[in-house]
C-alpha positions as a Markdown table, in Angstrom:
| # | Residue | x | y | z |
|---|---|---|---|---|
| 1 | Met | 2.3 | 6.2 | 9.9 |
| 2 | Thr | 1.3 | 3.3 | 8.3 |
| 3 | Arg | 3.2 | 1.7 | 5.6 |
| 4 | Leu | 1.7 | -0.9 | 2.9 |
| 5 | Thr | 3.3 | -2.2 | -0.2 |
| 6 | Phe | 1.5 | -4.5 | -3.0 |
| 7 | Leu | 2.9 | -5.6 | -6.4 |
| 8 | Leu | 0.9 | -6.5 | -9.6 |
| 9 | Cys | 1.5 | -7.8 | -13.5 |
| 10 | Val | -0.1 | -7.2 | -16.3 |
| 11 | Phe | 0.1 | -10.1 | -18.8 |
| 12 | Thr | -1.0 | -10.7 | -22.5 |
| 13 | Ile | -2.0 | -13.9 | -24.1 |
| 14 | Ile | -1.1 | -13.5 | -27.9 |
| 15 | Pro | -2.3 | -15.4 | -30.8 |
| 16 | Gly | -0.6 | -15.7 | -34.3 |
| 17 | Tyr | -0.6 | -12.5 | -36.3 |
| 18 | Ser | -3.0 | -11.0 | -39.0 |
| 19 | Val | -3.7 | -7.1 | -38.4 |
| 20 | Tyr | -5.4 | -4.3 | -40.0 |
| 21 | Ser | -4.1 | -0.8 | -39.9 |
| 22 | His | -6.3 | 2.2 | -39.0 |
| 23 | Ser | -5.7 | 6.0 | -38.4 |
| 24 | Ser | -7.3 | 7.0 | -35.6 |
| 25 | Glu | -8.2 | 10.8 | -34.7 |
| 26 | Asn | -7.1 | 12.9 | -31.8 |
| 27 | Ile | -9.7 | 12.3 | -29.2 |
| 28 | Gly | -10.0 | 14.8 | -26.2 |
| 29 | Asp | -8.6 | 18.4 | -25.5 |
| 30 | Asp | -5.0 | 18.9 | -25.3 |
| 31 | Tyr | -3.9 | 18.5 | -21.7 |
| 32 | Leu | -2.2 | 21.7 | -21.2 |
| 33 | Ala | -5.7 | 23.2 | -21.0 |
| 34 | Leu | -5.9 | 21.6 | -17.6 |
| 35 | Gln | -3.6 | 24.0 | -15.9 |
| 36 | Ser | -5.9 | 26.9 | -16.8 |
| 37 | Val | -9.1 | 25.0 | -16.0 |
| 38 | Tyr | -8.1 | 23.4 | -12.7 |
| 39 | Arg | -6.4 | 25.4 | -10.2 |
| 40 | Ser | -4.7 | 23.9 | -7.1 |
| 41 | Asp | -1.6 | 24.5 | -4.8 |
| 42 | Cys | 0.1 | 22.2 | -7.4 |
| 43 | Ala | 0.0 | 22.2 | -10.9 |
| 44 | Pro | -1.3 | 19.0 | -12.8 |
| 45 | Pro | 1.2 | 16.3 | -13.5 |
| 46 | Leu | 2.8 | 16.4 | -16.7 |
| 47 | Thr | 5.6 | 13.8 | -16.9 |
| 48 | Tyr | 5.2 | 10.4 | -18.5 |
| 49 | Ala | 7.5 | 7.4 | -19.7 |
| 50 | Asp | 7.1 | 4.2 | -21.6 |
| 51 | Leu | 8.4 | 0.7 | -20.9 |
| 52 | Thr | 9.8 | -0.6 | -24.0 |
| 53 | Val | 12.2 | -3.3 | -23.6 |
| 54 | Asn | 9.7 | -6.3 | -24.5 |
| 55 | Asn | 6.7 | -7.2 | -26.2 |
| 56 | Ile | 4.5 | -4.6 | -24.9 |
| 57 | Arg | 4.6 | -0.6 | -24.7 |
| 58 | Ala | 3.0 | 0.3 | -21.5 |
| 59 | Arg | 2.8 | 4.4 | -20.7 |
| 60 | Ile | 3.1 | 5.5 | -17.1 |
| 61 | Thr | 2.6 | 9.2 | -15.9 |
| 62 | Thr | 3.3 | 10.9 | -12.6 |
| 63 | Gly | -0.3 | 11.6 | -12.5 |
| 64 | Gly | -1.8 | 8.5 | -10.5 |
| 65 | Asp | -3.0 | 6.9 | -13.8 |
| 66 | Lys | -1.2 | 4.7 | -16.3 |
| 67 | Trp | -1.6 | 3.2 | -20.1 |
| 68 | Phe | -3.1 | 6.5 | -20.9 |
| 69 | Asp | -2.2 | 9.3 | -23.2 |
| 70 | Met | -2.6 | 12.4 | -21.3 |
| 71 | Tyr | -3.0 | 14.6 | -24.7 |
| 72 | Gly | -6.0 | 12.8 | -25.3 |
| 73 | Arg | -4.9 | 10.3 | -28.1 |
| 74 | Gly | -6.1 | 7.1 | -26.6 |
| 75 | Gly | -4.8 | 4.3 | -24.6 |
| 76 | Arg | -1.3 | 3.5 | -24.3 |
| 77 | Tyr | -0.8 | -0.2 | -23.5 |
| 78 | Tyr | 0.2 | -1.9 | -27.1 |
| 79 | Ala | 0.0 | -5.3 | -26.4 |
| 80 | Pro | 1.8 | -6.7 | -28.6 |
| 81 | Val | 4.4 | -4.7 | -30.3 |
| 82 | Leu | 3.4 | -4.8 | -34.1 |
| 83 | Pro | 5.5 | -4.3 | -37.1 |
| 84 | Pro | 6.6 | -0.8 | -38.4 |
| 85 | Gln | 4.0 | -1.0 | -41.1 |
| 86 | His | 1.2 | -1.3 | -38.8 |
| 87 | Glu | -0.6 | 1.2 | -36.5 |
| 88 | Pro | 0.0 | 0.3 | -32.8 |
| 89 | Ile | -3.3 | -0.9 | -31.1 |
| 90 | Ser | -3.8 | -0.4 | -27.3 |
| 91 | Ala | -5.6 | -3.2 | -25.2 |
| 92 | Ile | -6.6 | -0.9 | -22.3 |
| 93 | Asp | -7.7 | 2.7 | -22.5 |
| 94 | Tyr | -6.9 | 3.9 | -19.2 |
| 95 | Ala | -6.5 | 2.8 | -15.3 |
| 96 | Gly | -6.0 | 4.8 | -12.3 |
| 97 | Leu | -5.5 | 4.4 | -8.5 |
| 98 | Trp | -8.2 | 4.5 | -6.1 |
| 99 | Ile | -8.1 | 4.3 | -2.5 |
| 100 | Gly | -10.4 | 5.4 | 0.3 |
| 101 | Gly | -11.0 | 5.0 | 4.1 |
| 102 | Leu | -12.4 | 6.3 | 7.2 |
| 103 | Asp | -10.4 | 8.7 | 9.9 |
| 104 | Glu | -11.1 | 8.4 | 13.7 |
| 105 | Glu | -14.2 | 10.4 | 13.2 |
| 106 | Ser | -15.6 | 8.0 | 10.5 |
| 107 | Asn | -15.0 | 10.6 | 7.9 |
| 108 | Leu | -14.3 | 9.3 | 4.6 |
| 109 | Lys | -11.0 | 10.1 | 2.9 |
| 110 | Leu | -10.9 | 9.4 | -0.8 |
| 111 | Ala | -8.6 | 9.8 | -3.7 |
| 112 | Ala | -10.4 | 8.1 | -6.9 |
| 113 | Gln | -10.1 | 10.0 | -10.1 |
| 114 | Asn | -10.9 | 8.4 | -13.5 |
| 115 | Asn | -10.3 | 10.2 | -16.6 |
| 116 | Arg | -7.9 | 13.4 | -15.5 |
| 117 | Leu | -8.4 | 14.6 | -19.2 |
| 118 | Gln | -12.4 | 15.3 | -18.3 |
| 119 | Asn | -12.8 | 15.5 | -14.6 |
| 120 | Gly | -9.3 | 16.8 | -13.1 |
| 121 | Ser | -6.7 | 15.2 | -10.9 |
| 122 | Asp | -6.7 | 13.6 | -7.4 |
| 123 | Trp | -3.3 | 12.9 | -7.4 |
| 124 | Phe | 0.1 | 15.3 | -7.4 |
| 125 | Thr | 3.8 | 14.7 | -7.5 |
| 126 | Gly | 6.1 | 14.4 | -5.0 |
| 127 | Pro | 6.5 | 13.3 | -1.3 |
| 128 | Leu | 4.9 | 14.8 | 1.7 |
| 129 | Ser | 6.3 | 16.2 | 4.9 |
| 130 | Glu | 6.5 | 13.5 | 7.5 |
| 131 | Leu | 5.3 | 16.0 | 9.8 |
| 132 | Thr | 2.7 | 17.6 | 8.4 |
| 133 | Gly | 1.5 | 15.4 | 5.6 |
| 134 | Glu | 1.5 | 18.5 | 3.4 |
| 135 | Thr | 3.4 | 19.5 | 0.0 |
| 136 | Ser | 3.8 | 22.7 | -1.8 |
| 137 | Phe | 3.9 | 24.4 | -5.5 |
| 138 | Asp | 7.6 | 23.8 | -5.7 |
| 139 | Lys | 7.8 | 20.5 | -4.3 |
| 140 | Cys | 5.4 | 19.3 | -6.8 |
| 141 | Arg | 7.1 | 20.8 | -9.6 |
| 142 | Asp | 10.7 | 19.5 | -8.6 |
| 143 | Trp | 9.1 | 15.8 | -8.3 |
| 144 | Asp | 7.3 | 15.8 | -11.6 |
| 145 | Arg | 9.8 | 13.4 | -12.9 |
| 146 | Ile | 10.3 | 9.8 | -13.4 |
| 147 | Phe | 13.6 | 8.3 | -12.6 |
| 148 | Glu | 14.7 | 5.2 | -15.1 |
| 149 | Ile | 17.3 | 2.5 | -14.7 |
| 150 | Arg | 18.3 | -0.1 | -17.2 |
| 151 | Ser | 19.9 | -3.2 | -17.0 |
| 152 | Glu | 22.9 | -2.3 | -18.6 |
| 153 | Asp | 23.5 | 0.4 | -15.7 |
| 154 | Ile | 23.3 | -2.2 | -13.1 |
| 155 | Glu | 25.8 | -4.4 | -15.1 |
| 156 | Ala | 28.3 | -1.5 | -15.3 |
| 157 | Gln | 28.0 | -0.7 | -11.8 |
| 158 | Arg | 28.5 | -4.5 | -10.9 |
| 159 | Ile | 32.0 | -4.1 | -13.0 |
| 160 | Asn | 32.8 | -1.0 | -10.9 |
| 161 | Ile | 31.9 | -2.8 | -7.6 |
| 162 | Thr | 34.4 | -5.8 | -8.9 |
| 163 | Glu | 37.2 | -3.3 | -10.0 |
| 164 | Tyr | 36.9 | -0.7 | -7.2 |
| 165 | Thr | 34.9 | -1.4 | -4.4 |
| 166 | Ile | 36.2 | -5.0 | -3.4 |
| 167 | Gln | 39.4 | -3.6 | -3.8 |
| 168 | Gly | 38.7 | -1.3 | -1.1 |
| 169 | Leu | 38.5 | 1.6 | -3.3 |
| 170 | Ser | 35.9 | 4.4 | -4.0 |
| 171 | Ile | 34.5 | 4.6 | -7.5 |
| 172 | Pro | 35.3 | 7.2 | -9.8 |
| 173 | Glu | 32.7 | 9.8 | -10.4 |
| 174 | Asp | 32.8 | 9.2 | -14.1 |
| 175 | Lys | 32.5 | 5.7 | -14.0 |
| 176 | Ile | 29.3 | 5.6 | -12.4 |
| 177 | Pro | 26.4 | 5.4 | -14.7 |
| 178 | Asp | 24.3 | 8.5 | -14.6 |
| 179 | Asn | 21.0 | 6.7 | -13.9 |
| 180 | Val | 22.5 | 5.2 | -10.8 |
| 181 | Lys | 24.5 | 8.2 | -9.9 |
| 182 | Tyr | 21.7 | 10.5 | -9.5 |
| 183 | Trp | 18.9 | 7.7 | -8.4 |
| 184 | Pro | 16.7 | 9.4 | -5.5 |
| 185 | Gly | 17.9 | 6.7 | -2.8 |
| 186 | Ile | 18.0 | 8.3 | 0.8 |
| 187 | Gly | 21.2 | 10.7 | 1.2 |
| 188 | Asn | 22.6 | 10.5 | -2.6 |
| 189 | Pro | 25.4 | 12.7 | -2.1 |
| 190 | Phe | 25.2 | 13.6 | -6.0 |
| 191 | Phe | 21.6 | 13.9 | -6.1 |
| 192 | Ser | 21.3 | 17.8 | -6.0 |
| 193 | Gln | 24.1 | 18.5 | -8.5 |
| 194 | Glu | 21.8 | 16.9 | -11.0 |
| 195 | Tyr | 18.2 | 18.0 | -10.2 |
| 196 | Gly | 18.9 | 21.2 | -8.2 |
| 197 | Phe | 16.9 | 20.3 | -4.8 |
| 198 | Asp | 17.7 | 18.2 | -1.9 |
| 199 | Leu | 16.3 | 14.7 | -1.2 |
| 200 | Pro | 14.1 | 14.7 | 2.0 |
| 201 | Gln | 15.3 | 13.3 | 5.2 |
| 202 | Ser | 12.7 | 10.7 | 5.3 |
| 203 | Thr | 12.8 | 7.9 | 8.1 |
| 204 | Gln | 11.5 | 5.8 | 5.7 |
| 205 | Gly | 14.0 | 6.3 | 3.1 |
| 206 | Met | 13.2 | 7.0 | -0.4 |
| 207 | Ala | 13.8 | 4.7 | -4.0 |
| 208 | Pro | 15.1 | 1.4 | -3.2 |
| 209 | Phe | 18.6 | 0.1 | -3.5 |
| 210 | Phe | 21.1 | -2.5 | -2.8 |
| 211 | Asp | 23.1 | -1.1 | 0.1 |
| 212 | Tyr | 26.5 | -2.7 | -0.5 |
| 213 | Thr | 27.8 | -1.1 | 3.1 |
| 214 | Gly | 24.6 | -1.8 | 5.1 |
| 215 | Asn | 24.9 | 1.9 | 6.5 |
| 216 | Gly | 21.4 | 3.0 | 5.2 |
| 217 | Ile | 22.8 | 5.7 | 3.0 |
| 218 | Tyr | 22.8 | 5.5 | -0.8 |
| 219 | Asp | 26.1 | 6.0 | -2.1 |
| 220 | Pro | 27.0 | 4.8 | -5.5 |
| 221 | Ala | 30.6 | 5.6 | -5.1 |
| 222 | Thr | 30.7 | 2.8 | -2.7 |
| 223 | Gly | 28.8 | 0.1 | -4.9 |
| 224 | Asp | 25.2 | 1.1 | -4.1 |
| 225 | Phe | 22.7 | 0.3 | -7.0 |
| 226 | Pro | 19.0 | 0.5 | -7.5 |
| 227 | Ile | 16.7 | -2.6 | -6.9 |
| 228 | Ile | 12.9 | -3.4 | -6.9 |
| 229 | Gly | 11.6 | -2.6 | -3.8 |
| 230 | Asn | 11.3 | -6.2 | -2.4 |
| 231 | Gln | 13.3 | -7.2 | 1.0 |
| 232 | Asn | 14.1 | -10.5 | -1.0 |
| 233 | Cys | 16.1 | -8.6 | -3.7 |
| 234 | Gln | 18.5 | -6.9 | -1.0 |
| 235 | Ser | 20.7 | -10.0 | 0.1 |
| 236 | Asp | 22.1 | -11.2 | -3.1 |
| 237 | Ile | 24.2 | -8.7 | -5.2 |
| 238 | Asn | 23.9 | -10.8 | -8.4 |
| 239 | Val | 20.2 | -11.0 | -8.2 |
| 240 | Arg | 18.4 | -10.6 | -11.7 |
| 241 | Leu | 17.0 | -7.1 | -12.0 |
| 242 | Pro | 14.5 | -5.8 | -14.7 |
| 243 | Asp | 15.9 | -4.8 | -18.0 |
| 244 | Gln | 14.1 | -1.5 | -17.5 |
| 245 | Met | 13.0 | -0.1 | -14.4 |
| 246 | Tyr | 11.1 | 3.1 | -13.5 |
| 247 | Trp | 10.6 | 4.7 | -9.7 |
| 248 | Trp | 8.4 | 8.1 | -9.0 |
| 249 | Val | 6.6 | 9.4 | -6.3 |
| 250 | Ile | 2.9 | 10.9 | -5.9 |
| 251 | Asn | 0.9 | 11.9 | -3.3 |
| 252 | Asp | -2.8 | 13.2 | -2.9 |
| 253 | Ala | -2.3 | 16.1 | -0.8 |
| 254 | Gly | -1.4 | 18.6 | -3.3 |
| 255 | Gly | -4.8 | 20.4 | -3.8 |
| 256 | Ile | -8.4 | 19.9 | -4.1 |
| 257 | His | -9.6 | 16.5 | -5.6 |
| 258 | Gln | -11.2 | 17.6 | -8.6 |
| 259 | Gly | -11.5 | 14.0 | -9.9 |
| 260 | Ser | -13.5 | 12.3 | -7.1 |
| 261 | Gly | -14.4 | 15.5 | -5.0 |
| 262 | Gly | -13.2 | 13.5 | -1.9 |
| 263 | Asp | -11.2 | 15.0 | 1.0 |
| 264 | Pro | -7.4 | 14.2 | 0.8 |
| 265 | Leu | -6.0 | 11.1 | 2.5 |
| 266 | His | -2.4 | 12.7 | 2.8 |
| 267 | Met | -1.2 | 9.5 | 1.2 |
| 268 | Glu | 2.2 | 9.3 | -0.3 |
| 269 | Ile | 2.7 | 6.7 | -3.0 |
| 270 | Arg | 6.2 | 5.4 | -4.0 |
| 271 | Ser | 5.7 | 3.6 | -7.5 |
| 272 | Gln | 7.7 | 1.6 | -9.6 |
| 273 | Ala | 7.1 | 0.0 | -12.9 |
| 274 | Phe | 9.4 | -2.9 | -14.6 |
| 275 | Ala | 9.7 | -5.0 | -17.3 |
| 276 | Phe | 11.7 | -8.1 | -18.4 |
| 277 | Glu | 13.3 | -9.1 | -22.0 |
| 278 | Ser | 13.0 | -12.6 | -22.1 |
| 279 | Asn | 11.9 | -15.7 | -24.4 |
| 280 | Ser | 9.4 | -16.9 | -22.0 |
| 281 | Glu | 5.9 | -15.8 | -21.5 |
| 282 | Val | 7.6 | -12.8 | -19.1 |
| 283 | Asn | 8.3 | -10.9 | -22.7 |
| 284 | Asp | 4.4 | -10.1 | -22.5 |
| 285 | Val | 4.2 | -8.9 | -19.0 |
| 286 | Thr | 4.7 | -5.8 | -17.3 |
| 287 | Phe | 5.2 | -5.0 | -13.6 |
| 288 | Tyr | 4.3 | -2.4 | -11.1 |
| 289 | Arg | 4.8 | -2.0 | -7.3 |
| 290 | Tyr | 3.3 | 0.3 | -5.0 |
| 291 | Glu | 4.4 | 1.4 | -1.6 |
| 292 | Phe | 1.7 | 3.3 | 0.6 |
| 293 | Leu | 2.9 | 5.7 | 3.4 |
| 294 | Asn | -0.1 | 7.1 | 5.3 |
| 295 | Arg | 1.3 | 11.0 | 6.3 |
| 296 | Ser | -1.9 | 11.9 | 8.0 |
| 297 | Pro | -1.9 | 12.5 | 11.8 |
| 298 | Tyr | -4.7 | 9.8 | 12.0 |
| 299 | Met | -5.0 | 5.9 | 11.9 |
| 300 | Leu | -7.5 | 4.9 | 8.5 |
| 301 | Asp | -10.0 | 2.3 | 9.0 |
| 302 | Ser | -11.9 | 0.1 | 6.5 |
| 303 | Thr | -9.5 | 1.1 | 3.9 |
| 304 | Tyr | -10.0 | -0.1 | 0.3 |
| 305 | Phe | -7.5 | 0.1 | -2.6 |
| 306 | Gly | -8.5 | -0.7 | -6.0 |
| 307 | Leu | -7.2 | -0.2 | -9.8 |
| 308 | Phe | -9.7 | 1.4 | -11.9 |
| 309 | Val | -9.4 | -0.1 | -15.6 |
| 310 | Val | -11.4 | 0.9 | -18.8 |
| 311 | Pro | -10.6 | -1.7 | -21.3 |
| 312 | Ala | -10.2 | -1.1 | -24.8 |
| 313 | Leu | -9.3 | -4.6 | -26.5 |
| 314 | Gly | -8.7 | -2.8 | -29.8 |
| 315 | Cys | -12.4 | -2.1 | -30.7 |
| 316 | Pro | -13.9 | -1.1 | -27.0 |
| 317 | Leu | -17.4 | -1.9 | -28.0 |
| 318 | Asp | -17.3 | -6.0 | -27.8 |
| 319 | Asp | -15.0 | -6.4 | -24.6 |
| 320 | Tyr | -15.9 | -8.8 | -21.7 |
| 321 | Ile | -14.3 | -9.0 | -18.3 |
| 322 | Gly | -13.8 | -11.5 | -15.9 |
| 323 | Ser | -12.1 | -12.5 | -12.5 |
| 324 | Lys | -10.7 | -15.2 | -10.8 |
| 325 | Pro | -10.6 | -14.0 | -7.0 |
| 326 | Glu | -8.6 | -17.0 | -5.9 |
| 327 | Leu | -6.1 | -16.0 | -8.1 |
| 328 | Asp | -6.4 | -12.5 | -7.3 |
| 329 | Met | -6.8 | -11.7 | -11.0 |
| 330 | Met | -9.2 | -10.2 | -13.5 |
| 331 | Tyr | -9.1 | -10.4 | -17.4 |
| 332 | Ile | -10.4 | -8.9 | -20.6 |
| 333 | Tyr | -11.4 | -10.7 | -23.8 |
| 334 | Asn | -13.2 | -10.2 | -26.7 |
| 335 | Glu | -16.7 | -11.4 | -27.3 |
| 336 | Asn | -15.7 | -13.7 | -30.2 |
| 337 | Ala | -12.7 | -14.8 | -32.3 |
| 338 | Ile | -12.9 | -11.5 | -34.6 |
| 339 | Asp | -12.4 | -8.3 | -32.8 |
| 340 | Gly | -14.8 | -5.5 | -34.1 |
| 341 | Ser | -16.9 | -7.9 | -36.0 |
| 342 | Phe | -20.6 | -6.7 | -36.3 |
| 343 | Val | -19.4 | -3.2 | -34.7 |
| 344 | Pro | -20.1 | -0.3 | -37.4 |
| 345 | Arg | -17.5 | 2.0 | -35.4 |
| 346 | Cys | -14.8 | -0.4 | -35.5 |
| 347 | Ser | -12.3 | -0.9 | -38.4 |
| 348 | Cys | -12.5 | -4.5 | -38.9 |
| 349 | Ser | -16.1 | -4.1 | -39.9 |
| 350 | Thr | -15.8 | -0.6 | -41.5 |
| 351 | Pro | -12.7 | 0.5 | -43.3 |
| 352 | Asp | -12.8 | 4.1 | -42.1 |
| 353 | Gly | -14.2 | 3.0 | -38.5 |
| 354 | Asp | -13.6 | 5.1 | -35.1 |
| 355 | Phe | -11.5 | 2.4 | -33.4 |
| 356 | Ala | -8.4 | 0.3 | -34.9 |
| 357 | Thr | -8.9 | -3.2 | -34.1 |
| 358 | Tyr | -6.9 | -6.3 | -33.6 |
| 359 | Cys | -9.5 | -8.3 | -36.4 |
| 360 | Asp | -8.4 | -11.9 | -36.2 |
| 361 | Phe | -5.4 | -11.3 | -34.0 |
| 362 | Val | -7.1 | -10.4 | -30.9 |
| 363 | Pro | -5.3 | -11.1 | -27.4 |
| 364 | Ala | -6.7 | -11.6 | -23.9 |
| 365 | Val | -5.2 | -9.4 | -21.3 |
| 366 | Gly | -5.0 | -10.2 | -17.4 |
| 367 | Ile | -4.3 | -8.1 | -14.5 |
| 368 | Gln | -3.2 | -9.7 | -11.3 |
| 369 | Phe | -2.1 | -8.8 | -7.7 |
| 370 | Leu | 1.1 | -11.0 | -7.1 |
| 371 | Asp | 1.9 | -9.5 | -3.6 |
| 372 | Gly | -1.0 | -7.6 | -2.2 |
| 373 | Ile | -1.9 | -5.7 | 1.0 |
| 374 | Lys | -1.8 | -8.1 | 4.1 |
| 375 | Asp | -3.8 | -7.7 | 7.4 |
| 376 | Val | -2.7 | -7.5 | 11.0 |
| 377 | Gly | -1.6 | -11.1 | 10.9 |
| 378 | Gly | 0.5 | -11.0 | 7.6 |
| 379 | Asp | -2.2 | -12.7 | 5.6 |
| 380 | Ala | -3.0 | -11.2 | 2.3 |
| 381 | Leu | -6.3 | -9.8 | 1.8 |
| 382 | Gly | -6.8 | -10.6 | -1.8 |
| 383 | Met | -9.3 | -9.5 | -4.1 |
| 384 | Ser | -13.2 | -8.6 | -2.7 |
């Protein structure tokens, strides 16, 4: 079993304000129709959530994609948040996880869906069996959910630690915030009473947590609480944690890969999305962390990972992309200072255009790998 992690951020450079409102129409088919079109062992993932605590509104889903409305209503990476009288404008239309590699007999294994509304899913919900690398319809259904934690949940638990744990007492069940109490940390004794199914007994744990007692078991009654999945965060009980954080788990072994047509890797991916409320540039940033667990019986060779991104910086017909490999970063910017100028289908040029635009309020968006996959020597591989 191979285990890899990486962390990326999406940041936005935002100018001063002057925005035009536009009412966009519904594009694409209703996502629920996918359930009758694409048949597999697991149903297509349905759950989504939004990061909402800072100047960005970013959608995540349990389907291996992000910044995307799975009901066909366009992109969902609103950057920045606009006043209520203005319709939100998305800077990105869609993004999805791509990963591929060769097995021991040089057979290609691939999960690389693009738009699952149009082409179907490569990704499904839930963890895989450590023994077989497989899943089931019921397990996918149970795990089609996203777990949320807020800064106020963590602060309440820290107060509990002061008032009870440090005094040698167990924290009363009714004092534990629900998001902390039902977090899917390995061994959580409260989890099944809320969700009606048991956590897997994984030797690689599940959702990350601060282990107050150091016993490797998540028990919020003893002072444990959720954290970002980073070893550096586990040593300090007072470390600054995000103001909003999500965790969910997906796999590519829940059925046929309708999106790419590739053979499954039997890869389990534990995902986090988080954001901070801040008076600095961090207020325009969202963060994402992925942990890859190879549940297949073979090693993968020549493995590549990518993030498939469809820019839509307001008007999607006048965008450019660039990259700085030395910073592990790509960025999206407009061709000129006026978004949608000289483009008949965009609302800055045409009042009834097909696409809402930023007009003279056009931002730039960057996507950067902060802590990428490393080679056997521990050196970051970086962008290629």
